[in-house]
C-alpha positions as CSV (number, residue, x, y, z in Angstrom):
1,M,1.5,-154.9,-87.1
2,T,-1.2,-154.6,-84.5
3,P,-1.7,-152.8,-81.2
4,P,-2.5,-153.9,-77.7
5,E,-5.9,-155.7,-77.2
6,S,-7.0,-152.8,-75.0
7,T,-7.2,-150.4,-77.9
8,A,-10.7,-149.1,-78.4
9,E,-12.8,-150.7,-81.1
10,A,-13.3,-148.7,-84.3
11,T,-16.6,-147.2,-85.3
12,K,-17.4,-146.4,-88.9
13,P,-15.2,-143.4,-90.0
14,S,-16.9,-140.6,-91.8
15,W,-15.6,-139.8,-95.3
16,G,-15.5,-136.1,-94.4
17,R,-13.1,-136.5,-91.5
18,G,-11.1,-139.0,-93.4
19,A,-10.7,-136.7,-96.4
20,L,-9.5,-133.9,-94.0
21,Y,-6.8,-136.1,-92.6
22,R,-6.0,-137.5,-96.1
23,G,-5.4,-133.9,-97.4
24,L,-2.8,-133.4,-94.7
25,V,-0.9,-136.7,-95.3
26,V,2.6,-136.3,-96.7
27,L,3.5,-139.9,-95.9
28,P,4.9,-141.9,-98.8
29,L,3.1,-144.5,-100.8
30,V,5.3,-147.3,-102.0
31,A,5.6,-146.8,-105.8
32,G,5.5,-149.9,-108.0
33,L,8.8,-151.5,-108.9
34,V,10.7,-148.8,-107.0
35,T,11.0,-150.1,-103.4
36,A,10.8,-153.9,-103.7
37,G,11.9,-155.4,-100.4
38,W,10.7,-155.1,-96.8
39,I,9.6,-152.6,-94.3
40,V,10.9,-153.7,-90.9
41,A,8.3,-154.0,-88.2
42,D,9.3,-151.6,-85.3
43,R,6.4,-152.5,-83.1
44,G,4.7,-155.7,-82.2
45,E,1.7,-156.6,-80.0
46,P,2.9,-155.9,-76.5
47,S,-0.2,-157.0,-74.7
48,A,-1.7,-159.5,-77.3
49,P,-0.6,-162.9,-76.2
50,A,0.4,-165.4,-78.8
51,P,-0.4,-169.1,-78.3
52,V,3.3,-169.8,-78.2
53,A,6.0,-167.6,-77.0
54,A,7.6,-165.6,-79.8
55,S,10.9,-167.1,-80.9
56,A,14.1,-165.2,-81.8
57,T,13.8,-166.5,-85.3
58,E,10.4,-165.0,-86.0
59,P,10.6,-162.7,-89.0
60,A,10.3,-159.0,-88.0
61,V,8.6,-157.9,-91.2
62,S,5.2,-156.6,-92.2
63,G,4.6,-158.4,-95.5
64,P,5.6,-157.5,-99.0
65,S,5.9,-153.7,-99.0
66,V,5.9,-153.4,-102.7
67,L,3.3,-152.8,-105.3
68,E,4.4,-154.5,-108.5
69,A,3.2,-153.0,-111.8
70,S,-0.3,-154.4,-112.3
71,A,-3.4,-153.9,-114.5
72,P,-7.0,-154.6,-113.6
73,L,-8.3,-158.0,-114.6
74,R,-10.6,-158.4,-117.5
75,A,-14.2,-157.1,-116.9
76,Q,-17.5,-157.8,-118.6
77,E,-17.3,-156.1,-121.9
78,P,-19.9,-153.6,-123.1
79,V,-21.9,-154.6,-126.1
80,Q,-20.8,-153.4,-129.5
81,D,-23.8,-151.3,-130.1
82,A,-22.6,-147.8,-129.2
83,A,-26.0,-146.1,-129.6
84,S,-27.1,-144.2,-126.5
85,G,-30.9,-144.3,-126.9
86,G,-33.0,-145.5,-124.0
87,G,-33.7,-148.9,-125.7
88,S,-30.3,-149.7,-127.0
89,P,-28.4,-152.8,-125.8
90,L,-25.6,-150.6,-124.5
91,Q,-28.0,-148.5,-122.4
92,Q,-29.5,-151.7,-121.1
93,W,-26.0,-152.9,-120.2
94,A,-25.3,-149.7,-118.3
95,D,-28.6,-149.8,-116.6
96,S,-28.1,-153.4,-115.4
97,L,-24.7,-152.6,-113.8
98,A,-25.2,-149.1,-112.5
99,G,-26.8,-150.1,-109.2
100,P,-24.4,-153.0,-108.3
101,L,-21.4,-150.8,-109.2
102,D,-22.8,-147.7,-107.6
103,I,-22.0,-145.7,-110.7
104,P,-24.6,-143.4,-112.3
105,A,-25.9,-145.0,-115.6
106,T,-25.0,-141.9,-117.5
107,A,-21.4,-142.0,-116.4
108,L,-21.2,-145.8,-116.9
109,L,-22.5,-145.3,-120.4
110,G,-19.8,-142.8,-121.0
111,Y,-17.1,-145.2,-119.8
112,A,-18.4,-147.9,-122.1
113,N,-18.4,-145.5,-125.1
114,G,-14.8,-144.6,-124.2
115,E,-13.8,-148.3,-124.5
116,L,-15.8,-148.8,-127.7
117,A,-14.3,-145.7,-129.3
118,L,-10.7,-146.7,-128.5
119,R,-11.4,-150.3,-129.5
120,A,-11.9,-148.8,-133.0
121,E,-9.3,-146.1,-132.9
122,D,-6.5,-147.9,-131.2
123,P,-7.2,-151.6,-130.9
124,G,-3.7,-152.4,-129.7
125,C,-4.3,-150.3,-126.5
126,H,-6.9,-152.7,-125.1
127,L,-8.5,-150.0,-123.0
128,S,-11.1,-151.2,-120.6
129,W,-14.0,-149.2,-119.3
130,V,-13.1,-150.2,-115.7
131,T,-9.9,-148.1,-115.9
132,L,-12.0,-145.1,-117.0
133,A,-14.5,-145.8,-114.2
134,G,-11.6,-146.0,-111.7
135,I,-10.5,-142.5,-112.9
136,G,-14.0,-141.3,-112.6
137,E,-14.2,-142.5,-109.0
138,A,-10.8,-141.2,-108.0
139,G,-11.5,-137.8,-109.4
140,T,-15.1,-136.8,-108.7
141,D,-17.0,-140.0,-107.6
142,H,-18.4,-140.3,-111.1
143,G,-19.4,-136.6,-111.3
144,R,-21.1,-136.6,-107.9
145,R,-18.4,-134.4,-106.4
146,Q,-17.4,-131.0,-107.9
147,G,-15.2,-131.2,-110.9
148,T,-15.2,-132.7,-114.4
149,L,-15.9,-136.4,-114.7
150,M,-12.5,-137.5,-115.9
151,G,-10.3,-134.7,-114.4
152,L,-8.8,-133.8,-117.8
153,T,-6.5,-130.8,-117.9
154,T,-7.2,-128.0,-120.4
155,A,-4.2,-129.2,-122.5
156,Q,-5.4,-132.8,-122.5
157,W,-8.9,-131.8,-123.6
158,K,-7.6,-129.6,-126.4
159,K,-5.4,-132.4,-127.6
160,Y,-7.8,-135.3,-127.3
161,G,-11.3,-134.1,-126.9
162,T,-12.3,-131.4,-129.3
163,K,-12.9,-133.6,-132.3
164,I,-14.8,-136.9,-131.7
165,S,-16.5,-138.8,-134.5
166,G,-20.2,-139.1,-134.0
167,I,-20.4,-136.3,-131.4
168,P,-20.9,-132.9,-133.2
169,K,-20.0,-130.7,-130.2
170,P,-17.9,-132.6,-127.7
171,T,-17.9,-131.0,-124.2
172,L,-16.2,-131.8,-121.0
173,T,-19.5,-132.2,-119.3
174,D,-20.7,-134.9,-121.7
175,P,-19.6,-138.3,-120.1
176,S,-19.0,-139.9,-123.5
177,S,-16.9,-137.0,-124.8
178,A,-14.8,-136.9,-121.6
179,A,-14.3,-140.6,-121.5
180,I,-13.2,-140.9,-125.1
181,A,-10.8,-138.0,-124.6
182,A,-9.5,-139.7,-121.4
183,G,-9.1,-143.0,-123.3
184,R,-7.1,-141.3,-126.0
185,A,-4.8,-139.7,-123.4
186,L,-4.3,-143.1,-121.7
187,C,-3.5,-144.9,-124.9
188,A,-1.1,-142.3,-126.2
189,G,2.3,-144.0,-126.2
190,A,1.3,-146.5,-123.5
191,G,1.1,-149.7,-125.5
192,N,-1.0,-152.6,-124.3
193,L,-3.0,-151.6,-121.2
194,T,-3.7,-155.2,-120.2
195,A,0.0,-155.5,-119.4
196,G,1.1,-154.1,-116.0
197,N,3.9,-151.9,-117.3
198,G,1.7,-150.3,-120.0
199,W,-1.2,-149.6,-117.5
200,W,1.3,-148.3,-115.0
201,K,2.8,-145.8,-117.4
202,A,-0.6,-144.7,-118.8
203,T,-2.1,-143.8,-115.4
204,A,1.1,-142.1,-114.3
205,D,1.2,-140.0,-117.5
206,Y,-2.5,-139.2,-117.2
207,H,-2.1,-137.7,-113.7
208,S,1.6,-136.8,-113.4
209,G,1.4,-134.0,-110.8
210,S,1.1,-134.0,-107.1
211,G,-0.7,-137.0,-105.6
212,M,0.0,-139.2,-108.7
213,E,0.8,-142.4,-106.7
214,L,-2.4,-142.1,-104.5
215,F,-4.4,-141.4,-107.7
216,R,-3.0,-144.4,-109.4
217,Q,-3.7,-146.7,-106.5
218,Q,-7.3,-145.4,-106.2
219,V,-7.8,-146.0,-109.9
220,L,-6.3,-149.5,-109.7
221,G,-8.3,-150.5,-106.6
222,Y,-11.7,-149.3,-107.9
223,A,-11.1,-150.6,-111.4
224,Q,-10.4,-154.1,-109.9
225,L,-13.5,-153.9,-107.8
226,Y,-15.6,-152.9,-110.8
227,A,-14.1,-155.7,-112.9
228,T,-15.0,-158.3,-110.3
229,L,-18.5,-157.0,-109.7
230,S,-19.2,-156.7,-113.5
231,L,-18.8,-160.5,-113.7
232,D,-20.8,-161.2,-110.6
233,K,-23.0,-158.3,-109.7
234,D,-24.9,-160.3,-107.1
235,K,-21.9,-159.8,-104.8
236,A,-22.4,-156.1,-104.6
237,A,-24.4,-156.0,-101.4
238,T,-22.3,-158.6,-99.5
239,P,-20.2,-157.7,-96.5
240,A,-17.0,-158.5,-98.4
241,V,-17.7,-155.9,-101.0
242,R,-18.9,-153.3,-98.5
243,A,-15.8,-153.8,-96.5
244,T,-13.6,-153.5,-99.6
245,R,-15.3,-150.3,-100.5
246,F,-14.7,-148.9,-97.1
247,A,-11.0,-149.9,-97.2
248,L,-10.5,-148.3,-100.6
249,G,-11.9,-145.1,-99.2
250,Q,-9.1,-145.0,-96.6
251,L,-6.3,-145.0,-99.1
252,G,-3.8,-142.2,-98.3
253,L,-4.6,-142.0,-94.6
254,P,-1.5,-142.5,-92.4
255,Y,-0.5,-145.5,-90.5
256,V,-1.1,-145.0,-86.7
257,W,-0.1,-147.7,-84.3
258,G,-3.3,-148.6,-82.4
259,G,-5.3,-146.4,-84.8
260,N,-9.0,-147.1,-85.4
261,G,-9.6,-144.2,-87.8
262,P,-10.8,-140.7,-87.8
263,D,-14.2,-141.3,-86.0
264,A,-12.3,-142.9,-83.2
265,G,-10.0,-139.9,-82.8
266,A,-7.0,-141.2,-84.8
267,A,-5.6,-139.7,-88.0
268,G,-5.5,-143.2,-89.5
269,F,-5.2,-146.9,-88.9
270,D,-2.9,-149.7,-88.1
271,C,-3.2,-153.0,-90.0
272,S,-5.8,-154.8,-87.9
273,G,-7.6,-151.5,-87.0
274,L,-8.2,-151.0,-90.8
275,T,-9.5,-154.6,-91.3
276,K,-11.7,-154.4,-88.2
277,A,-13.2,-151.0,-89.1
278,S,-13.8,-152.1,-92.7
279,Y,-15.8,-155.1,-91.6
280,E,-17.6,-153.2,-88.9
281,S,-18.8,-150.8,-91.6
282,A,-20.4,-153.9,-93.2
283,G,-22.0,-155.1,-89.9
284,V,-19.4,-157.8,-89.2
285,S,-17.5,-157.7,-85.9
286,L,-13.9,-158.8,-85.9
287,S,-11.4,-159.2,-83.0
288,R,-8.8,-156.5,-82.7
289,T,-5.3,-157.9,-83.6
290,A,-3.9,-159.6,-86.6
291,D,-3.1,-162.7,-84.6
292,S,-6.6,-163.0,-83.1
293,Q,-8.3,-162.3,-86.4
294,F,-6.2,-165.1,-88.0
295,R,-7.1,-167.6,-85.3
296,S,-10.8,-166.8,-85.1
297,L,-11.7,-167.0,-88.8
298,P,-12.1,-169.9,-91.2
299,P,-9.3,-170.4,-93.8
300,A,-9.6,-169.8,-97.5
301,A,-7.8,-172.0,-100.0
302,E,-7.3,-169.0,-102.2
303,P,-8.2,-165.4,-101.2
304,Q,-11.3,-163.9,-102.8
305,L,-12.4,-160.2,-102.8
306,G,-12.7,-159.0,-99.2
307,D,-10.9,-161.9,-97.6
308,L,-8.1,-161.1,-95.1
309,V,-4.5,-162.1,-95.9
310,F,-2.0,-162.6,-93.0
311,Y,1.8,-162.6,-92.4
312,G,3.8,-164.3,-89.7
313,N,4.4,-167.8,-88.3
314,P,1.0,-169.5,-87.6
315,A,2.7,-171.6,-84.9
316,V,4.1,-168.6,-83.1
317,H,2.6,-165.3,-84.0
318,I,0.8,-163.4,-86.8
319,H,2.0,-159.8,-87.0
320,H,0.3,-158.3,-90.1
321,V,-3.0,-158.4,-92.0
322,G,-4.4,-156.8,-95.2
323,L,-7.7,-157.0,-97.1
324,Y,-7.6,-158.7,-100.4
325,V,-8.9,-156.7,-103.4
326,G,-8.3,-159.2,-106.1
327,N,-5.6,-159.8,-108.7
328,G,-3.0,-160.6,-106.1
329,L,-3.4,-157.2,-104.4
330,M,-4.3,-156.1,-100.9
331,I,-5.2,-152.9,-99.1
332,N,-3.2,-152.5,-95.9
333,A,-1.7,-150.1,-93.4
334,P,1.9,-151.2,-93.6
335,T,3.9,-149.5,-90.8
336,E,4.8,-146.2,-89.3
337,G,5.8,-143.6,-91.9
338,Q,3.6,-145.2,-94.6
339,A,0.1,-144.4,-95.7
340,V,-2.8,-146.9,-96.1
341,Q,-2.1,-148.3,-99.6
342,I,-2.3,-151.2,-102.0
343,H,0.5,-153.8,-102.1
344,T,1.2,-157.0,-103.8
345,V,0.1,-159.9,-101.5
346,H,2.7,-162.5,-102.0
347,I,6.3,-162.3,-103.2
348,P,9.1,-164.9,-102.9
349,G,10.7,-165.0,-99.5
350,D,7.9,-163.3,-97.5
351,D,6.2,-164.8,-94.5
352,Y,2.7,-165.0,-96.0
353,A,0.6,-167.2,-93.7
354,G,-2.6,-167.6,-95.7
355,A,-6.1,-166.1,-96.1
356,R,-9.1,-166.1,-93.8
357,V,-12.8,-165.5,-94.6
358,P,-14.4,-162.8,-92.4
359,A,-17.9,-163.2,-93.9
360,K,-19.8,-165.4,-96.3
361,S,-19.9,-163.9,-99.8
362,A,-23.7,-164.3,-100.1
C-alpha cells in the first residue's frame, strides 16, 4: 500500500535513529507457517491516480503476508584446507570475499572453519558458512559492534565450545571457536539445514528468547545476500546490492502509512517509501507510489536480487511493492500493525503482478 503522491521524498535514514525506533517496536512479524493467508489493505492511494478507475472487483490485499519456512540457497563453498596461515587456500578464499561481502576476513575465516568442522562432525546437518555469517551480522555486525561474534549464551558455550579439536584453548573471542560452537548448537537435533523446516527450527532454537523472529529474519536475509554475492562478487557494488543492504537494515521498523523513514521524521516506512529510500541510498531515484514505480520501470522476466516485485491489477491499479532478496523472498512493509519484514513473494491465489528492474546490475 502506498501513500499520496504529495508525501515528501525519503532521504537516507541513519542506522542510529533506525535502531532507536527498532528498539521500541512491538509490532508483530509474521512467523513462518503460522499466519498463511492475507493482510487486508485498509488504505489505498487517495491522491495517486491510476490509469484506469479502480473497479469494485480489484483485490484489497497487500500480497502474500506469510513467510514460508525457507533456508538460504547454496553458497560458494570454502576450500577443504582448514589451515589458518596467511598463505593457506582457505585464507585466500576469505581474503577474496571479505571486501565484496563487507565481512572482516578474520570473521569470514571463522565462519568457514565452522562449516568445515561441522562437515566432519555432523555431515548430515549440511551447515553453510552463510548461516553463521548471517548470525554474525544479526548479532554484532561480525564483531564490529559490542558483544561476542556469535551471540552464544553461557550455557551454549559450555555445552558446545569448551572442547574443539585442533584448538587447544577455545575462547568466545576466537572467531573459529565461536563459529564451531555456534555450528554445533545449530546442528543439534535440527536435521538437514538445507531444508526449510530444519533451518527454521535450528535458528529458532539458537535464539529462542525475545526478538527471535526478527533475529531469524535478519539471519535469513543476510545469509541469502552472502550466498548470492559469494557466487558473483562483482555485484557487490551495484545499486541493487546497496539497496538490498539498506532494506535489510530496516527490518523491524514499523509500517507507517506515508512513512519515508527515520531521517524523514517517521518511525518507519510504507511499502513504496521503503523501496524508494532503499534505492535512493544507492543513488537511484524512484517515483513515490507502488503504482507509479511499476509503470515507470522496465519489466523483469524473473526477479533478481534487488528487483522490485508488485501486487495488484496492472490494468487497473498496483497497490503494493516489495524488494526481492532472492530465493523467492522479498523485504516489504506490509500494512499497519506490522513491521518491515521478509515475506514469501508468490503463493497460489495472490495478485502478484510481476517484477521490475530499478537499476542495471552492473
